[in-house]
C-alpha positions as CSV (number, residue, x, y, z in Angstrom):
1,M,-35.4,195.1,-97.6
2,S,-35.7,193.3,-94.3
3,A,-33.3,190.6,-93.4
4,H,-35.8,188.8,-91.3
5,P,-39.1,187.2,-92.4
6,P,-42.3,188.5,-90.8
7,P,-43.7,186.6,-87.8
8,P,-46.0,183.7,-88.7
9,S,-49.1,185.7,-87.6
10,Q,-48.2,188.4,-90.2
11,T,-47.2,185.9,-92.9
12,A,-50.6,184.3,-92.9
13,S,-52.2,187.6,-93.8
14,L,-49.9,187.8,-96.9
15,I,-51.2,184.6,-98.4
16,P,-54.7,184.5,-99.9
17,L,-56.8,181.8,-98.2
18,H,-59.0,181.2,-101.2
19,W,-56.4,179.6,-103.4
20,T,-56.8,176.0,-104.5
21,P,-54.0,173.6,-103.7
22,E,-53.1,173.7,-107.4
23,Q,-52.8,177.5,-107.3
24,A,-50.7,177.4,-104.2
25,L,-48.4,174.8,-105.9
26,A,-48.1,177.0,-109.0
27,V,-47.0,180.0,-106.9
28,F,-44.6,177.7,-104.9
29,E,-43.0,176.4,-108.1
30,C,-42.7,179.9,-109.5
31,L,-40.9,181.1,-106.4
32,Q,-38.6,178.0,-106.4
33,A,-37.7,178.8,-110.0
34,L,-37.0,182.5,-109.1
35,R,-34.9,181.3,-106.1
36,H,-32.8,179.1,-108.3
37,A,-32.3,181.9,-110.9
38,L,-31.3,184.3,-108.2
39,W,-28.9,181.9,-106.7
40,D,-27.3,181.1,-110.1
41,T,-26.9,184.8,-110.7
42,Y,-26.1,186.2,-107.3
43,G,-25.1,183.2,-105.1
44,P,-21.6,184.4,-104.0
45,Q,-22.9,187.9,-103.4
46,V,-25.8,186.5,-101.3
47,Q,-23.4,184.4,-99.3
48,Q,-21.3,187.5,-98.6
49,A,-24.3,189.5,-97.6
50,W,-25.3,186.7,-95.1
51,R,-21.8,186.7,-93.7
52,E,-21.9,190.5,-93.2
53,Q,-25.2,190.2,-91.4
54,L,-24.0,187.5,-89.1
55,V,-20.7,188.9,-88.2
56,P,-20.9,192.3,-86.3
57,D,-18.7,195.1,-87.3
58,G,-15.7,195.9,-85.2
59,Q,-13.5,193.7,-83.0
60,P,-14.9,190.7,-81.2
61,P,-15.2,191.0,-77.4
62,Q,-12.2,190.1,-75.3
63,F,-12.2,186.5,-74.2
64,D,-11.2,185.8,-70.6
65,P,-10.7,182.0,-70.1
66,D,-10.9,182.5,-66.3
67,E,-14.3,184.2,-66.4
68,P,-17.2,181.9,-65.5
69,F,-20.1,181.5,-67.9
């Protein structure tokens, strides 16, 4: 599973362009319900997974306050 969404140019090709606004809304509402159910079930684990993706493994680089930007 990829952690990053596809670029917008690729996203557009994943969405059918022939849907009516009502069909698009129905899919949106279904995805929202799924999102809420996933969060209710896996919220803490999802937060931990995000943290692990954002914080690299290993020690942080050494900080030298005298080094210029």
